[in-house]
N, C-alpha and C positions, 0 to 999 in steps of 0.2 A: 301345729302352728296356726295362730289366729289369722283371719283374713284382714288385710290392711287396705283401706280405701281413702283416696283423696276426697276432701269434702266437695270438690267440684263435681264429683260423681253422685252426690246426694240429691235426691229429689223429694219435694214435699209429699207426704203420704198421711192419710187419716189414721192408719193403724199399722204399726211396724210388725213385720213377721218375726223379728228377733231383736234382742237388745243391742244397743250401740254403746261402745266403751271408749274412754279416753286413754291416751298413751300411758297414764299413770296406773291404769287398771280399774279406775273408778267408773261407775255406770253413768252414762250421759242420758240415754233414753231407754226406757223399759219396753219390753215386748208388749205389743198392742197399744202403746202410747203413740200419740200423733207426732209427726215431724213436720213443722211448718216452715214456710219461707222465712219467717221471723227468727225461728230457731237456727236455720242455716246461716242467716246474716249475723246472729249473735256469736256463732262459732267463729266466723271470719273475724269479727271485731275483737274477739278474745285471743286471737292468734293461733287458733286450732287449725292446722292444715291437713290433718289426717285423723281418721277414726278407725276403730277395730270391731270386728265381728268374730264370734266364736266359730271355730271350724267344727264340722259335724263330729260328735263324739268327744269333743274337748270340754272339760269341766271348767267352771268359773274359777275354782281354786288353782287349777293348773295355769290358766291364763294369767291370773293376777300374780302368781309366783314368777311366771316367765317375764312379766313386765317389770316387777319390782327388783329382780335379781339378775345378775349375769354370772354364768359359770366360768370357772378358771381352774386350770390344772395347778396343783400345789407346787410342782417342780418349776412352773413358769413364774412364780411370784418373785418380784425384783428384790434380791437380797440387799439389805442396807437401806432401803427406801421406805418412807412412811406411806401407808395406804390411806387415801382420803375417804374410805368407805368402811363400814363394819363388815366383818366376815362371819358367815353362817355355815353350818353343816347342811347337807342335803335334807336333814330333818328339821331345818329352821331353828337349830340351837345356836346361840351366839358363841362364836369362837374367839373373836377379839373385837374391840371397839374401833371406831373410826380414829384414824391418826396413828395407829399402831405401826411401829417400825418392824420390817421383816428381818428377823435374826435367825441364825442357825438353830438356836434353842427352840424358837417357835416352829420352824420347819420340822425339827425332830419330834416336837410334841404332836404336830398334825400327823406325822408319819406313824407315831405310836398309836394314834387313834384309828389307824387304818384308812385314813382319808387320802385318796388320790386326786380329788377335786373338791372345791369349796364354792360357796355362793357369795358374791360381793353385792351388797345392797346398792342400788342406783341412788345417786344424789337427788335431792328435791329438784334441782335444776334440770337434771336429765329426765326426771319424771314429769316435768312441766307442772309442778304443783301450783305455782302462782297463776299459771294459765288456766288450770282447772278451777281455781277459786273464782276467777273472773266469770267463767261461764256458769259456775254453780249458782251464782246469785240470780242470773236469768232463769235458770231451771227451777230454783226455789219459788220464784215469783210466779212462774208459769203453773206449777203444780198447785200452789195455794189458790190461784185464780180459778183453775179448773175445778178444784174441790168446792170452792164457793159457788160456782155456776151450777154444779151438779146438785148441791144441797138446795140452792135457791129454786131451781126448776122443779125439784122433787117435792119441796115442802111448802112453797108459798106462791101466791100469784106473781106475775111478772112485775107488777107495780110495787110490791112490798119491799121494805128495806131490811132485808135479813143480814144485818151487819153486826158482828160481835163488838158492841160499843165498850163493854167492860173489859179492860185489859187485865184486870187482876186475876191471876191464876189461869189465864186462858192458854198458856203454854206456847203462844205464838211469838216468833221472833219479829223484830221490826220489819224485816224484809217481807215476811209472810203477811203481817197485818196490812202493810202498805199495798201488797198485791191484792188483797181482798178488796180494799177500798178502790184500787185501780180497776179491778174486775167490775165493780159496781159502776164506775165511771164509763167503762167500755160498753156497758149495756144501755146507755142513754139512747133514746129515740133519735133517729137521724133528722137533720133539719132539711127541709125542702121548701122551695118557694110556693106560697099559697096565694090563691086569688079569691076575692079581690083584695088589693092592698088597702090598708087603712088610710093611706095618704090621699086616696081618691075622694074621701068623704070629708076632708078637713076644709072648713069654710073660712076663707081668708077675706075679711071685710075690708072695704075701702078705708084708707086712713082718714081719720078725722070724723068718722061717722059716730055720733054719740050713741051709747047704749041706753036702753030703757032701764029705769030704776028697778023694774021687776027682774030683769036679767041679771043685774049686778047683785041684787039680794039673793037671787037663785044661786049664783056662783058662790057667794059666801056661805049659804046654807049647805051647799054641796061640799065645800071645803071642810066644814065642821062635821058633816056626816061621815065623810071619808076618814077623817082623823079619828073619829069615835070608833069606827069599825076596826081600824088598824090598832088602836089602843086596846080594844077588847081582846085581841089575839095575844098581844104582849102581856096583858094582865093575867089572862088565863094561863099562859106559859109560866109566868113568874109564880103563880099560885100552885103550880104543879098539877094542873088539870090533866086527868088521865087521857082524854081524847080531845085534841085541839081541832076545832071545827073551822075550816077555812071558808065557809060560805060567805061570811061578811067580807073577807079580804078579796075573794073572787068578785063579789059585787062591786067593791070599791075600785078594783082594777078595771072592770068593764065600764064603770061610770067615768073613770078618768079618760078612757078612750072616747067616750061620748062627748065629754066636756071639751076635749081637744078639737073634735070635729065641729062642735057648736060655735066656738070662738077661740081661735088659737092665741089671740092677744090676751084676753082675760085669763086664759089658762096659764100662760107663761108667768103671770103675776102671782099665782097662788102660793108657791114656796116662799116668796118674799113676804107676803102677807102673813103667812104662818110664822115666819121668823120674827116679824114685828110683834105679833100676838104673844109669842113665847117670851119675849123680853118683858112684857107687861104681866104675864101670868106668874103667880107665886109658885116658886119651885118647891112644892111640898112632896113631890113624887119623884123618886130617882129614875123612873121609867120615862119621864117626859122628854128629855133630850134624845133618847133612843127612838121614841115614837116619832118625834119631829124629823129626825134624819131619815127614818124609814119612809115617811110621807114625801120628803124631798126627793129621795131616790126613786120613789114610785112615779112622781110627776115627770122627772127628767127622763126616766126610762120610757114613759109614754111618748114624750116628744121625740126621742131618738128612734123609737120603733116606727112612729109615723114617718119620720124622715127616711128610714131605711126601707119603707114600703113593706113592712111585715103585715100579715093579715090580722084581723081583729082577734082571732083565737091566739095567735102567737104573741100579740101584744099583751093580752091578759095573762098568758103564762109567764112572760118576762117580768111584767109588773108585779105579779103575785110573788115571784121569787125575790124581787128587789125589796118588797115589803117585809118578808119573813126571814131573809137570809141571816139576820143578826140575832135571831131568837136565842141562839147558842151563847151569846154574850151574857145572858141571864145566869149561866152556870159558871161564869168566871168570877173569881174573888173580887169584890168591889175595891179592895185596897189596891189591887193591881190596876184596875180600870181607872181609878181616880188618882193614881200616883202622879205627882207633878214632876218628879225627877226622871232622868233617863231610865228606861226599863232595862233590867238585866236580860241576858240571853235566855235564861230559864223562863222569865216572865213573858218574853216575846213568844217563846215556844208554847206556853200555856194559852196565850191569846190565839195563836195560830191553830189551836185545836177546836175553836168554836164552831167551824162548819160541821165537824163531826157531831158536836152537841146539838146543833140545829137539826140534823138528820135524826138524832135520837128522839127529839121532841116530836118530829113529824112521823115517827115510826108507827104510831097508832092514830095518826091524824085522819080526819074525815074530809072528803072532797078535796083530795090532793091530786092535781093533774099529773099525769104520768111523767112528764118531762121536768116538772118543777124541782124535785129533789136533786137532779143532776145539775140544773142551773144554780141552785142554792150552793151546791158543793164546789162550784167552779168560779164563783163571782170574784174571789180574791186571787185567782190565777192570773198570770201575766204572760204576754206574748213571748217574751224572751226566756221564760222558765223561772223567773225570779219570784213568782208568787207562791201561794200556799193553798191547800195543804200538800198537794202532790207535785208541785213544780212542773205542771203541764205546759206545753208550748203550742203556739200556732193552731194548727188544724185540730188538735185534740181538745181544744176549748170550744164549747158549743156557741154558735152565733148569738143566741139569746143571753148566754152568760156574759159574752163580751159586751153586749148592749147594757145589761144591768151593771156591769163592772164600771163602765164609764160614768153612768149616772150616779152610782154610789160614790165614786171618787169625787165627783163634782159636788155632790150634796155634803160630803164630809168636809171638803176644803172650805165651804162657805158657812159651816156650822160651828157652834161652840164645841170645843173638844179639849180634853185634858192635855194631849200631847202635841198640840200645834196651834198656831194662831188662826183666827178667822180671816179668810182672805176675801177681798171684794171680788165680785163676779169676774171682772176682766183679768185679774191676777190668777184666779182659779182656772179660767179657761186657758190662759197661757201655760199654766202648770200642766194641764192635760195635753196641750200641743207639744210641750217638751217631753212628756212621757211617751207620746206617740212617736216623736223623732228618735227616741231611745229604744223603740220597739217594745215598750212595756205594755202599751195599749194599742189595739188595732188601728193603724193610721187612717184607713178609709172611714171607720166608724167615728173616730174623733173628728174628722173633717165634717162628716154629716152632722154631728152634734154641734160643732161650732157654727155651721151654716144655719142650723135650726134655732139655736139659742142665742148666738151672737156673743161678742166680747162683752157687750152691755145689753143684757136682756130687756125685753119690752117691759116697761113699767119702772125701770131703775131711775132713781131720783138724781138730780144734780142742781147745784146752785149756779145760776148764770152770772155773767160779768156785771149786769145791771141790777143785781140783787133779787131778781125774780127766781122762782123755782120752776124747773121743768122736769119732764119725764121722757124716757125713750118711748116714742110712739110707734116706731117700726124699725126693723133692721135695714141696713143698707148693704145689699149684696155686693155692690161695687167697691165699698170701702168700709170694712167692719169697724174701723176706728171712728167713723163719722155716721152714727145712726141718725135717723130722723128724730128731731126733738120737738116737743110741744111744750110751750110755756103754759102753766096751769095755775100758778099762785103768784100774787104780787109780792112786793117787799114785805108787806104786813101779814103774809100767809093767808090772805083772803083769796078764794077761788075767782078766777077770771075766765073769760071765754077761751077755751083751748085753741091755740093757733100753731100750726106747724111752722117752725122757723126755718128760713133759708140759711144755708151755711155761709152765704155771702154777707148775711146780716151780722153786724158786729155784736148785736145783742145776743146772738146765739153762741158767743164764746163761753165755754164752760170754765167757771172759776174753780169748781170743786165737785167731785162726785160724792154727794152727801144727801141725807134725807133732812127734810125740815123738822124742826123741833118746836112745839109738839107736832106730831103727825096729824093730818086732817082726819076728821071722823070717818069720811068716806075713803076706804082704801083704794077705790077705783077712780078717784078724782081725776078728771081729765079725759076719761074714756066714756 
């Protein structure tokens, strides 16, 4: 007789002394396999309340036959009644199928075979087959993850991305493949607070202080330099370069952190300046919109990292991931990406594979920080598990990925895109706040982002009630709806001496949030 144990008696162990079986006779855990607290919880969640061990001297065949069949005396079979199970001889030969009515003729035939007892096969319900299938999915994922970890540790450095990207002929089920990717995710370096925080170095200038022409030119040169380095990586990836070198991207990420510290007001205007330049730039390259969104995501990630008091190194890691996380989009059919109509379910699933394609591009990359692939892979995950590709939730999403996710979402909402309208900054920010209230984005991080960027970011244009044009000069922590405004152009679009307007001044009434046309030659006019 097998030994039966309640699962409340089970304890985690690194190496089982003997195999553990399900009531159906199927193996749950093999000898020398680990039994974790997560495994025990999965058993409970699947409805398994007891498990079985082989008694000394008992064979696996005997155990399974004892679980799958029950013995009955032929003389005790109910005459005239249908049997809801198939009947077998002691040698496992089928005697009659399920649903057979016990008749005198049948009993005489069994007697003629010299049978005093027969075996009746237990029903799937009695065997708990559905219950076993539920726990089997957890077990398949566990074993695939373990196999991946063993192969990874044995064959490659800890940083490398040993993932079977090519599904063709790999023989893996979806559960197994997802477990391998999940195993990779579980290996991500832990996040811990690092000192000193970047926020300590951010220089916040007194409002109304004019910037030197050299500083403004330096910021423009910096903008173009960063975009050029970001563009180089996307163009290399599009060309199929064997080894993507992230040196330029890492340098751009570090420079963004320095620029934020140098002048957070001028820094906040960079994405808007880039967007304005994009409208004037001839769209001769399909990569241009993707590059511009990557730069926007990088800038907003920098701002949020500073607000969250991440260290300089952590900021560079998060910004690097924000820049490159959409490289995998280059492997998606352009017809899908540019489609104006609603995407089909299959097309959405294809797009949701792009994080895997990004990892494939990074597979042979140079100068890839250890944590960056994990961040890249999680940027499209959401707090409530509605994201992709793994539908991770809450604490399983790395803090740096949560940071880049918010910045990427904001950059996407305010950018030109095939499947959505361009939103003005205040509407995009309200969209993020709505996503936070729905637990799709980390609420604390979104609040930090809103505090750092504002409903109306520094530098945003508006037309005043008296015809002049003004810009947001500074955020108002007390009332996000009423930022500090500086009038910078007269009715004829000529520059005037910048002056912070008091909210009590009737002239400060905003008629419309819009940019002057044509735009002034100096994108930093008023600062």
